All heavy atoms as TSV, in Angstrom:
chain	resi	resn	atom	element	x	y	z
A	1	MET	N	N	-10.045	-0.730	-35.009
A	1	MET	CA	C	-9.064	-0.139	-34.065
A	1	MET	C	C	-9.700	0.706	-33.045
A	1	MET	O	O	-9.412	0.594	-31.843
A	1	MET	CB	C	-8.017	0.664	-34.897
A	1	MET	CG	C	-6.975	1.348	-34.126
A	1	MET	SD	S	-5.780	0.156	-33.504
A	1	MET	CE	C	-4.765	1.178	-32.564
A	2	ALA	N	N	-10.639	1.622	-33.419
A	2	ALA	CA	C	-11.315	2.493	-32.471
A	2	ALA	C	C	-12.178	1.674	-31.560
A	2	ALA	O	O	-12.299	2.012	-30.411
A	2	ALA	CB	C	-12.158	3.544	-33.246
A	3	ASP	N	N	-12.824	0.581	-32.108
A	3	ASP	CA	C	-13.657	-0.271	-31.211
A	3	ASP	C	C	-12.816	-0.941	-30.102
A	3	ASP	O	O	-13.258	-1.033	-28.989
A	3	ASP	CB	C	-14.333	-1.344	-32.039
A	3	ASP	CG	C	-15.392	-0.767	-33.012
A	3	ASP	OD1	O	-15.887	0.346	-32.688
A	3	ASP	OD2	O	-15.657	-1.413	-33.998
A	4	ASN	N	N	-11.647	-1.380	-30.480
A	4	ASN	CA	C	-10.762	-1.996	-29.430
A	4	ASN	C	C	-10.394	-0.973	-28.362
A	4	ASN	O	O	-10.279	-1.264	-27.172
A	4	ASN	CB	C	-9.543	-2.626	-30.068
A	4	ASN	CG	C	-9.842	-3.785	-30.926
A	4	ASN	OD1	O	-10.862	-4.431	-30.744
A	4	ASN	ND2	N	-8.996	-4.050	-31.873
A	5	PHE	N	N	-10.098	0.234	-28.784
A	5	PHE	CA	C	-9.729	1.290	-27.866
A	5	PHE	C	C	-10.869	1.529	-26.831
A	5	PHE	O	O	-10.585	1.623	-25.652
A	5	PHE	CB	C	-9.323	2.567	-28.574
A	5	PHE	CG	C	-9.158	3.761	-27.670
A	5	PHE	CD1	C	-7.979	3.821	-26.884
A	5	PHE	CD2	C	-10.068	4.796	-27.593
A	5	PHE	CE1	C	-7.783	4.919	-26.017
A	5	PHE	CE2	C	-9.879	5.831	-26.699
A	5	PHE	CZ	C	-8.777	5.950	-25.913
A	6	TRP	N	N	-12.073	1.681	-27.319
A	6	TRP	CA	C	-13.160	1.947	-26.460
A	6	TRP	C	C	-13.473	0.805	-25.547
A	6	TRP	O	O	-13.918	0.978	-24.407
A	6	TRP	CB	C	-14.429	2.438	-27.230
A	6	TRP	CG	C	-14.274	3.872	-27.681
A	6	TRP	CD1	C	-14.092	4.287	-28.922
A	6	TRP	CD2	C	-14.171	5.002	-26.790
A	6	TRP	NE1	N	-13.934	5.610	-28.938
A	6	TRP	CE2	C	-13.977	6.133	-27.620
A	6	TRP	CE3	C	-14.233	5.199	-25.416
A	6	TRP	CZ2	C	-13.857	7.402	-27.165
A	6	TRP	CZ3	C	-14.089	6.449	-24.915
A	6	TRP	CH2	C	-13.936	7.573	-25.747
A	7	PHE	N	N	-13.341	-0.424	-26.075
A	7	PHE	CA	C	-13.502	-1.623	-25.259
A	7	PHE	C	C	-12.504	-1.588	-24.029
A	7	PHE	O	O	-12.920	-1.834	-22.899
A	7	PHE	CB	C	-13.314	-2.852	-26.046
A	7	PHE	CG	C	-13.342	-4.156	-25.126
A	7	PHE	CD1	C	-14.544	-4.585	-24.684
A	7	PHE	CD2	C	-12.166	-4.776	-24.824
A	7	PHE	CE1	C	-14.545	-5.666	-23.804
A	7	PHE	CE2	C	-12.207	-5.904	-24.057
A	7	PHE	CZ	C	-13.408	-6.342	-23.517
A	8	ILE	N	N	-11.285	-1.263	-24.313
A	8	ILE	CA	C	-10.268	-1.148	-23.278
A	8	ILE	C	C	-10.608	-0.087	-22.245
A	8	ILE	O	O	-10.492	-0.265	-21.069
A	8	ILE	CB	C	-8.870	-1.008	-23.874
A	8	ILE	CG1	C	-8.473	-2.256	-24.633
A	8	ILE	CG2	C	-7.839	-0.640	-22.792
A	8	ILE	CD1	C	-7.202	-2.099	-25.472
A	9	VAL	N	N	-10.998	1.061	-22.759
A	9	VAL	CA	C	-11.397	2.139	-21.864
A	9	VAL	C	C	-12.533	1.799	-20.969
A	9	VAL	O	O	-12.553	1.993	-19.729
A	9	VAL	CB	C	-11.705	3.414	-22.683
A	9	VAL	CG1	C	-12.303	4.556	-21.793
A	9	VAL	CG2	C	-10.447	3.934	-23.376
A	10	VAL	N	N	-13.618	1.215	-21.585
A	10	VAL	CA	C	-14.824	0.895	-20.833
A	10	VAL	C	C	-14.609	-0.278	-19.904
A	10	VAL	O	O	-15.133	-0.333	-18.781
A	10	VAL	CB	C	-16.007	0.584	-21.817
A	10	VAL	CG1	C	-17.181	0.042	-21.052
A	10	VAL	CG2	C	-16.368	1.879	-22.527
A	11	ALA	N	N	-13.801	-1.243	-20.292
A	11	ALA	CA	C	-13.595	-2.480	-19.511
A	11	ALA	C	C	-12.545	-2.220	-18.421
A	11	ALA	O	O	-12.765	-2.628	-17.275
A	11	ALA	CB	C	-13.181	-3.616	-20.378
A	12	LEU	N	N	-11.406	-1.577	-18.730
A	12	LEU	CA	C	-10.355	-1.403	-17.757
A	12	LEU	C	C	-10.439	-0.145	-16.897
A	12	LEU	O	O	-9.871	-0.125	-15.828
A	12	LEU	CB	C	-9.028	-1.449	-18.456
A	12	LEU	CG	C	-8.610	-2.753	-19.166
A	12	LEU	CD1	C	-7.217	-2.639	-19.821
A	12	LEU	CD2	C	-8.648	-3.932	-18.198
A	13	GLY	N	N	-11.187	0.830	-17.365
A	13	GLY	CA	C	-11.335	2.065	-16.612
A	13	GLY	C	C	-11.869	1.852	-15.225
A	13	GLY	O	O	-11.274	2.283	-14.256
A	14	PRO	N	N	-13.036	1.218	-15.075
A	14	PRO	CA	C	-13.576	0.984	-13.779
A	14	PRO	C	C	-12.659	0.111	-12.894
A	14	PRO	O	O	-12.572	0.279	-11.657
A	14	PRO	CB	C	-14.864	0.302	-14.001
A	14	PRO	CG	C	-15.269	0.692	-15.379
A	14	PRO	CD	C	-13.996	0.829	-16.158
A	15	ILE	N	N	-11.997	-0.869	-13.496
A	15	ILE	CA	C	-11.053	-1.726	-12.741
A	15	ILE	C	C	-9.901	-0.913	-12.216
A	15	ILE	O	O	-9.522	-1.017	-11.024
A	15	ILE	CB	C	-10.603	-2.872	-13.640
A	15	ILE	CG1	C	-11.754	-3.792	-13.968
A	15	ILE	CG2	C	-9.486	-3.649	-12.961
A	15	ILE	CD1	C	-11.441	-4.830	-14.984
A	16	LEU	N	N	-9.354	-0.061	-13.023
A	16	LEU	CA	C	-8.202	0.752	-12.580
A	16	LEU	C	C	-8.722	1.772	-11.491
A	16	LEU	O	O	-7.986	2.008	-10.504
A	16	LEU	CB	C	-7.590	1.561	-13.757
A	16	LEU	CG	C	-6.858	0.704	-14.726
A	16	LEU	CD1	C	-6.370	1.514	-15.960
A	16	LEU	CD2	C	-5.648	0.026	-14.069
A	17	LEU	N	N	-9.876	2.369	-11.694
A	17	LEU	CA	C	-10.434	3.316	-10.719
A	17	LEU	C	C	-10.654	2.588	-9.377
A	17	LEU	O	O	-10.276	3.114	-8.290
A	17	LEU	CB	C	-11.692	3.970	-11.180
A	17	LEU	CG	C	-12.376	4.995	-10.300
A	17	LEU	CD1	C	-11.401	6.126	-10.054
A	17	LEU	CD2	C	-13.672	5.411	-10.935
A	18	GLY	N	N	-11.208	1.417	-9.444
A	18	GLY	CA	C	-11.452	0.647	-8.228
A	18	GLY	C	C	-10.119	0.276	-7.484
A	18	GLY	O	O	-10.040	0.327	-6.264
A	19	GLY	N	N	-9.144	-0.087	-8.312
A	19	GLY	CA	C	-7.830	-0.356	-7.717
A	19	GLY	C	C	-7.209	0.790	-7.046
A	19	GLY	O	O	-6.612	0.693	-5.969
A	20	ALA	N	N	-7.322	1.964	-7.676
A	20	ALA	CA	C	-6.755	3.197	-7.115
A	20	ALA	C	C	-7.495	3.544	-5.803
A	20	ALA	O	O	-6.875	3.942	-4.801
A	20	ALA	CB	C	-6.835	4.374	-8.065
A	21	ILE	N	N	-8.795	3.395	-5.732
A	21	ILE	CA	C	-9.537	3.660	-4.496
A	21	ILE	C	C	-9.156	2.667	-3.397
A	21	ILE	O	O	-8.937	3.069	-2.250
A	21	ILE	CB	C	-11.044	3.658	-4.788
A	21	ILE	CG1	C	-11.453	4.820	-5.671
A	21	ILE	CG2	C	-11.873	3.620	-3.494
A	21	ILE	CD1	C	-12.865	4.771	-6.219
A	22	ALA	N	N	-9.092	1.350	-3.789
A	22	ALA	CA	C	-8.719	0.376	-2.806
A	22	ALA	C	C	-7.263	0.672	-2.272
A	22	ALA	O	O	-7.036	0.495	-1.030
A	22	ALA	CB	C	-8.766	-1.008	-3.442
A	23	TYR	N	N	-6.350	1.027	-3.144
A	23	TYR	CA	C	-5.031	1.336	-2.702
A	23	TYR	C	C	-4.991	2.486	-1.713
A	23	TYR	O	O	-4.364	2.465	-0.705
A	23	TYR	CB	C	-4.139	1.652	-3.878
A	23	TYR	CG	C	-2.742	2.057	-3.572
A	23	TYR	CD1	C	-1.745	1.111	-3.298
A	23	TYR	CD2	C	-2.311	3.387	-3.512
A	23	TYR	CE1	C	-0.404	1.439	-2.971
A	23	TYR	CE2	C	-1.047	3.784	-3.135
A	23	TYR	CZ	C	-0.121	2.761	-2.907
A	23	TYR	OH	O	1.152	3.180	-2.561
A	24	ALA	N	N	-5.770	3.511	-2.039
A	24	ALA	CA	C	-5.808	4.672	-1.135
A	24	ALA	C	C	-6.439	4.387	0.223
A	24	ALA	O	O	-5.924	4.786	1.298
A	24	ALA	CB	C	-6.616	5.831	-1.820
A	25	LEU	N	N	-7.451	3.523	0.268
A	25	LEU	CA	C	-8.053	3.144	1.465
A	25	LEU	C	C	-7.136	2.239	2.298
A	25	LEU	O	O	-7.177	2.358	3.560
A	25	LEU	CB	C	-9.400	2.437	1.208
A	25	LEU	CG	C	-10.505	3.246	0.649
A	25	LEU	CD1	C	-11.716	2.396	0.357
A	25	LEU	CD2	C	-10.910	4.302	1.696
A	26	LEU	N	N	-6.378	1.405	1.709
A	26	LEU	CA	C	-5.484	0.562	2.404
A	26	LEU	C	C	-4.244	1.201	2.955
A	26	LEU	O	O	-3.593	0.778	3.880
A	26	LEU	CB	C	-5.045	-0.628	1.534
A	26	LEU	CG	C	-6.160	-1.625	1.238
A	26	LEU	CD1	C	-5.690	-2.634	0.212
A	26	LEU	CD2	C	-6.621	-2.324	2.491
A	27	HIS	N	N	-3.856	2.358	2.351
A	27	HIS	CA	C	-2.594	3.039	2.727
A	27	HIS	C	C	-2.868	4.333	3.426
A	27	HIS	O	O	-1.874	5.082	3.632
A	27	HIS	CB	C	-1.766	3.248	1.505
A	27	HIS	CG	C	-1.061	1.987	0.981
A	27	HIS	ND1	N	-1.683	1.234	0.131
A	27	HIS	CD2	C	0.100	1.419	1.339
A	27	HIS	CE1	C	-0.935	0.149	-0.115
A	27	HIS	NE2	N	0.170	0.302	0.634
A	28	ARG	N	N	-4.078	4.634	3.827
A	28	ARG	CA	C	-4.245	5.914	4.524
A	28	ARG	C	C	-3.716	5.734	5.952
A	28	ARG	O	O	-3.777	4.727	6.560
A	28	ARG	CB	C	-5.732	6.352	4.532
A	28	ARG	CG	C	-6.683	5.453	5.256
A	28	ARG	CD	C	-8.049	5.970	5.139
A	28	ARG	NE	N	-8.950	4.920	5.732
A	28	ARG	CZ	C	-10.206	5.082	5.985
A	28	ARG	NH1	N	-10.740	6.227	5.582
A	28	ARG	NH2	N	-10.959	4.154	6.489
A	29	ARG	N	N	-3.245	6.823	6.491
A	29	ARG	CA	C	-2.591	6.880	7.773
A	29	ARG	C	C	-3.630	7.020	8.915
A	29	ARG	O	O	-4.485	7.826	8.872
A	29	ARG	CB	C	-1.627	8.074	7.824
A	29	ARG	CG	C	-0.800	8.134	9.011
A	29	ARG	CD	C	0.184	9.316	8.918
A	29	ARG	NE	N	0.812	9.611	10.166
A	29	ARG	CZ	C	0.272	10.374	11.111
A	29	ARG	NH1	N	-0.864	10.927	10.908
A	29	ARG	NH2	N	0.912	10.551	12.267
A	30	ARG	N	N	-3.486	6.183	9.929
A	30	ARG	CA	C	-4.370	6.235	11.078
A	30	ARG	C	C	-3.705	7.170	12.165
A	30	ARG	O	O	-2.476	7.264	12.270
A	30	ARG	CB	C	-4.513	4.866	11.721
A	30	ARG	CG	C	-5.067	3.835	10.728
A	30	ARG	CD	C	-6.506	3.914	10.662
A	30	ARG	NE	N	-7.033	2.859	9.764
A	30	ARG	CZ	C	-8.126	2.869	9.149
A	30	ARG	NH1	N	-8.834	3.923	9.216
A	30	ARG	NH2	N	-8.541	1.908	8.399
A	31	LEU	N	N	-4.584	7.789	12.947
A	31	LEU	CA	C	-4.069	8.612	14.065
A	31	LEU	C	C	-3.543	7.799	15.160
A	31	LEU	O	O	-4.178	6.776	15.562
A	31	LEU	CB	C	-5.121	9.590	14.487
A	31	LEU	CG	C	-5.648	10.618	13.559
A	31	LEU	CD1	C	-6.729	11.427	14.188
A	31	LEU	CD2	C	-4.529	11.521	13.109
A	32	SER	N	N	-2.441	8.228	15.796
A	32	SER	CA	C	-1.944	7.558	16.957
A	32	SER	C	C	-2.837	7.970	18.140
A	32	SER	O	O	-3.596	8.929	18.050
A	32	SER	CB	C	-0.479	7.965	17.238
A	32	SER	OG	O	-0.436	9.316	17.681
A	33	PRO	N	N	-2.791	7.215	19.247
A	33	PRO	CA	C	-3.627	7.618	20.410
A	33	PRO	C	C	-3.320	9.039	20.889
A	33	PRO	O	O	-4.282	9.729	21.283
A	33	PRO	CB	C	-3.243	6.568	21.455
A	33	PRO	CG	C	-2.777	5.369	20.670
A	33	PRO	CD	C	-2.129	5.930	19.459
A	34	GLY	N	N	-2.100	9.440	20.861
A	34	GLY	CA	C	-1.803	10.820	21.260
A	34	GLY	C	C	-2.367	11.859	20.323
A	34	GLY	O	O	-2.925	12.908	20.745
A	35	GLU	N	N	-2.316	11.576	19.036
A	35	GLU	CA	C	-2.878	12.532	18.063
A	35	GLU	C	C	-4.367	12.550	18.136
A	35	GLU	O	O	-4.986	13.591	17.980
A	35	GLU	CB	C	-2.451	12.082	16.615
A	35	GLU	CG	C	-0.965	12.243	16.336
A	35	GLU	CD	C	-0.586	11.673	15.055
A	35	GLU	OE1	O	-1.121	10.634	14.659
A	35	GLU	OE2	O	0.375	12.182	14.362
A	36	LYS	N	N	-4.981	11.414	18.417
A	36	LYS	CA	C	-6.461	11.333	18.595
A	36	LYS	C	C	-6.872	12.184	19.813
A	36	LYS	O	O	-7.873	12.897	19.744
A	36	LYS	CB	C	-6.841	9.898	18.756
A	36	LYS	CG	C	-8.299	9.627	18.330
A	36	LYS	CD	C	-8.596	8.164	18.347
A	36	LYS	CE	C	-8.526	7.647	16.954
A	36	LYS	NZ	N	-9.045	6.309	16.800
A	37	ARG	N	N	-6.134	12.092	20.888
A	37	ARG	CA	C	-6.398	12.837	22.101
A	37	ARG	C	C	-6.308	14.343	21.799
A	37	ARG	O	O	-7.146	15.161	22.262
A	37	ARG	CB	C	-5.511	12.397	23.222
A	37	ARG	CG	C	-5.938	12.937	24.583
A	37	ARG	CD	C	-5.051	12.472	25.697
A	37	ARG	NE	N	-4.220	11.267	25.576
A	37	ARG	CZ	C	-2.899	11.229	25.186
A	37	ARG	NH1	N	-2.363	12.268	24.823
A	37	ARG	NH2	N	-2.252	10.115	25.073
A	38	GLN	N	N	-5.211	14.728	21.136
A	38	GLN	CA	C	-5.030	16.182	20.781
A	38	GLN	C	C	-6.200	16.630	19.917
A	38	GLN	O	O	-6.636	17.818	20.104
A	38	GLN	CB	C	-3.700	16.361	20.078
A	38	GLN	CG	C	-2.540	16.309	20.931
A	38	GLN	CD	C	-1.242	16.493	20.130
A	38	GLN	OE1	O	-1.178	16.224	18.925
A	38	GLN	NE2	N	-0.190	16.963	20.810
A	39	GLN	N	N	-6.622	15.849	18.987
A	39	GLN	CA	C	-7.693	16.236	18.108
A	39	GLN	C	C	-8.980	16.431	18.897
A	39	GLN	O	O	-9.677	17.430	18.706
A	39	GLN	CB	C	-7.953	15.211	17.062
A	39	GLN	CG	C	-9.018	15.442	16.090
A	39	GLN	CD	C	-9.285	14.333	15.093
A	39	GLN	OE1	O	-9.300	13.143	15.484
A	39	GLN	NE2	N	-9.542	14.653	13.870
A	40	GLU	N	N	-9.254	15.502	19.788
A	40	GLU	CA	C	-10.458	15.679	20.654
A	40	GLU	C	C	-10.417	16.886	21.572
A	40	GLU	O	O	-11.432	17.594	21.689
A	40	GLU	CB	C	-10.694	14.394	21.502
A	40	GLU	CG	C	-11.101	13.185	20.621
A	40	GLU	CD	C	-11.087	11.910	21.388
A	40	GLU	OE1	O	-10.801	11.896	22.638
A	40	GLU	OE2	O	-11.357	10.837	20.735
A	41	GLU	N	N	-9.230	17.187	22.121
A	41	GLU	CA	C	-9.045	18.369	22.955
A	41	GLU	C	C	-9.311	19.588	22.130
A	41	GLU	O	O	-9.943	20.599	22.595
A	41	GLU	CB	C	-7.717	18.376	23.594
A	41	GLU	CG	C	-7.585	17.333	24.676
A	41	GLU	CD	C	-6.160	17.232	25.208
A	41	GLU	OE1	O	-5.245	18.025	24.757
A	41	GLU	OE2	O	-5.880	16.367	26.102
A	42	ALA	N	N	-8.772	19.652	20.916
A	42	ALA	CA	C	-8.889	20.846	20.095
A	42	ALA	C	C	-10.381	21.047	19.699
A	42	ALA	O	O	-10.879	22.224	19.633
A	42	ALA	CB	C	-8.051	20.698	18.828
A	43	ILE	N	N	-11.093	19.992	19.444
A	43	ILE	CA	C	-12.517	20.091	19.135
A	43	ILE	C	C	-13.237	20.609	20.319
A	43	ILE	O	O	-14.148	21.519	20.195
A	43	ILE	CB	C	-13.057	18.753	18.646
A	43	ILE	CG1	C	-12.473	18.381	17.305
A	43	ILE	CG2	C	-14.608	18.769	18.595
A	43	ILE	CD1	C	-12.766	16.919	16.820
A	44	GLU	N	N	-12.964	20.149	21.517
A	44	GLU	CA	C	-13.617	20.582	22.731
A	44	GLU	C	C	-13.370	22.084	22.947
A	44	GLU	O	O	-14.231	22.835	23.285
A	44	GLU	CB	C	-13.170	19.786	23.938
A	44	GLU	CG	C	-13.734	18.361	23.988
A	44	GLU	CD	C	-15.245	18.357	24.137
A	44	GLU	OE1	O	-15.786	19.182	24.843
A	44	GLU	OE2	O	-15.853	17.497	23.423
A	45	ASP	N	N	-12.144	22.513	22.745
A	45	ASP	CA	C	-11.753	23.909	22.827
A	45	ASP	C	C	-12.564	24.753	21.861
A	45	ASP	O	O	-13.019	25.860	22.216
A	45	ASP	CB	C	-10.300	24.137	22.633
A	45	ASP	CG	C	-9.432	23.596	23.804
A	45	ASP	OD1	O	-10.018	23.429	24.896
A	45	ASP	OD2	O	-8.219	23.449	23.611
A	46	LEU	N	N	-12.733	24.318	20.677
A	46	LEU	CA	C	-13.468	25.087	19.622
A	46	LEU	C	C	-14.958	25.240	20.060
A	46	LEU	O	O	-15.562	26.329	19.905
A	46	LEU	CB	C	-13.340	24.451	18.328
A	46	LEU	CG	C	-12.075	24.595	17.550
A	46	LEU	CD1	C	-12.097	23.708	16.253
A	46	LEU	CD2	C	-11.812	25.998	17.214
A	47	TYR	N	N	-15.513	24.204	20.626
A	47	TYR	CA	C	-16.927	24.279	20.984
A	47	TYR	C	C	-17.134	24.981	22.336
A	47	TYR	O	O	-18.186	25.553	22.586
A	47	TYR	CB	C	-17.507	22.868	21.047
A	47	TYR	CG	C	-17.897	22.366	19.671
A	47	TYR	CD1	C	-17.088	21.462	19.013
A	47	TYR	CD2	C	-18.985	22.803	18.973
A	47	TYR	CE1	C	-17.390	21.004	17.738
A	47	TYR	CE2	C	-19.303	22.367	17.726
A	47	TYR	CZ	C	-18.517	21.441	17.126
A	47	TYR	OH	O	-18.776	21.023	15.830
A	48	ASP	N	N	-16.144	24.884	23.235
A	48	ASP	CA	C	-16.282	25.598	24.537
A	48	ASP	C	C	-16.087	27.060	24.488
A	48	ASP	O	O	-16.800	27.798	25.189
A	48	ASP	CB	C	-15.254	24.972	25.520
A	48	ASP	CG	C	-15.648	23.548	25.957
A	48	ASP	OD1	O	-16.806	23.175	25.758
A	48	ASP	OD2	O	-14.759	22.871	26.520
A	49	LYS	N	N	-15.159	27.525	23.715
A	49	LYS	CA	C	-14.840	28.941	23.660
A	49	LYS	C	C	-15.083	29.467	22.255
A	49	LYS	O	O	-14.321	29.261	21.333
A	49	LYS	CB	C	-13.357	29.159	24.009
A	49	LYS	CG	C	-13.010	28.643	25.431
A	49	LYS	CD	C	-11.507	28.814	25.642
A	49	LYS	CE	C	-11.132	28.146	26.920
A	49	LYS	NZ	N	-9.767	28.121	27.119
A	50	PRO	N	N	-16.120	30.256	22.124
A	50	PRO	CA	C	-16.386	30.852	20.771
A	50	PRO	C	C	-15.333	31.982	20.529
A	50	PRO	O	O	-14.762	32.565	21.431
A	50	PRO	CB	C	-17.769	31.482	20.877
A	50	PRO	CG	C	-18.029	31.625	22.353
A	50	PRO	CD	C	-17.184	30.610	23.033
A	51	SER	N	N	-15.134	32.293	19.220
A	51	SER	CA	C	-14.138	33.360	18.892
A	51	SER	C	C	-14.599	34.662	19.448
A	51	SER	O	O	-15.846	34.949	19.466
A	51	SER	CB	C	-13.999	33.413	17.359
A	51	SER	OG	O	-15.274	33.749	16.712
A	52	GLY	N	N	-13.742	35.460	19.915
A	52	GLY	CA	C	-13.992	36.799	20.488
A	52	GLY	C	C	-14.112	36.695	21.979
A	52	GLY	O	O	-14.209	37.741	22.683
A	53	GLY	N	N	-14.154	35.483	22.589
A	53	GLY	CA	C	-14.199	35.305	23.980
A	53	GLY	C	C	-15.533	35.587	24.710
A	53	GLY	O	O	-15.614	35.638	25.857
A	54	ARG	N	N	-16.579	35.737	23.904
A	54	ARG	CA	C	-17.899	36.001	24.468
A	54	ARG	C	C	-18.755	34.722	24.439
A	54	ARG	O	O	-18.684	33.979	23.434
A	54	ARG	CB	C	-18.620	37.133	23.712
A	54	ARG	CG	C	-17.880	38.422	23.930
A	54	ARG	CD	C	-18.513	39.569	23.123
A	54	ARG	NE	N	-19.981	39.542	23.114
A	54	ARG	CZ	C	-20.715	40.232	22.315
A	54	ARG	NH1	N	-20.176	41.063	21.447
A	54	ARG	NH2	N	-22.030	40.121	22.339
A	55	GLU	N	N	-19.547	34.562	25.406
A	55	GLU	CA	C	-20.455	33.431	25.465
A	55	GLU	C	C	-21.688	33.743	24.591
A	55	GLU	O	O	-22.194	34.822	24.686
A	55	GLU	CB	C	-20.854	33.104	26.894
A	55	GLU	CG	C	-19.729	32.580	27.753
A	55	GLU	CD	C	-19.266	31.298	27.327
A	55	GLU	OE1	O	-20.081	30.404	26.848
A	55	GLU	OE2	O	-17.998	31.055	27.393
A	56	PRO	N	N	-22.104	32.772	23.825
A	56	PRO	CA	C	-23.363	33.006	23.068
A	56	PRO	C	C	-24.588	33.049	23.954
A	56	PRO	O	O	-24.593	32.430	25.033
A	56	PRO	CB	C	-23.415	31.775	22.135
A	56	PRO	CG	C	-22.622	30.758	22.794
A	56	PRO	CD	C	-21.555	31.490	23.607
A	57	HIS	N	N	-25.562	33.824	23.613
A	57	HIS	CA	C	-26.744	33.947	24.337
A	57	HIS	C	C	-27.945	33.936	23.357
A	57	HIS	O	O	-27.830	34.300	22.250
A	57	HIS	CB	C	-26.788	35.168	25.255
A	57	HIS	CG	C	-26.751	36.420	24.442
A	57	HIS	ND1	N	-25.548	36.960	23.948
A	57	HIS	CD2	C	-27.687	37.293	24.059
A	57	HIS	CE1	C	-25.763	38.077	23.354
A	57	HIS	NE2	N	-27.043	38.354	23.408
A	58	SER	N	N	-29.070	33.443	23.841
A	58	SER	CA	C	-30.237	33.329	22.995
A	58	SER	C	C	-30.935	34.665	23.043
A	58	SER	O	O	-31.025	35.351	24.076
A	58	SER	CB	C	-31.123	32.214	23.475
A	58	SER	OG	O	-31.595	32.457	24.739
A	59	HIS	N	N	-31.553	35.032	21.925
A	59	HIS	CA	C	-32.320	36.253	21.827
A	59	HIS	C	C	-33.815	35.862	21.971
A	59	HIS	O	O	-34.364	35.164	21.157
A	59	HIS	CB	C	-32.160	36.909	20.485
A	59	HIS	CG	C	-30.778	37.392	20.231
A	59	HIS	ND1	N	-30.241	38.544	20.853
A	59	HIS	CD2	C	-29.714	36.871	19.533
A	59	HIS	CE1	C	-29.003	38.681	20.483
A	59	HIS	NE2	N	-28.686	37.720	19.672
A	60	SER	N	N	-34.402	36.238	23.085
A	60	SER	CA	C	-35.819	35.949	23.305
A	60	SER	C	C	-36.633	37.160	22.854
A	60	SER	O	O	-36.296	38.283	23.172
A	60	SER	CB	C	-36.083	35.604	24.761
A	60	SER	OG	O	-35.730	36.684	25.573
A	61	ARG	N	N	-37.709	36.920	22.125
A	61	ARG	CA	C	-38.529	37.960	21.580
A	61	ARG	C	C	-39.901	37.859	22.125
A	61	ARG	O	O	-40.529	36.893	22.298
A	61	ARG	CB	C	-38.544	37.907	20.077
A	61	ARG	CG	C	-37.262	38.275	19.486
A	61	ARG	CD	C	-37.343	38.289	18.002
A	61	ARG	NE	N	-36.032	38.701	17.497
A	61	ARG	CZ	C	-35.744	39.072	16.269
A	61	ARG	NH1	N	-36.726	39.024	15.419
A	61	ARG	NH2	N	-34.638	39.394	15.871
């Protein structure tokens, strides 16, 4: 009885895990063109303007 249980766990576990991963990959939501543009603009804003409003400068020694 215990041998059959472990056979099922070892044989079906990876199959079920692979199925769950495949399902998640096939059903993930893609960004619309408008959402993608907004995301790119937000990233540009983050890199263009550091927090605190000051421009970074290099410290030369």
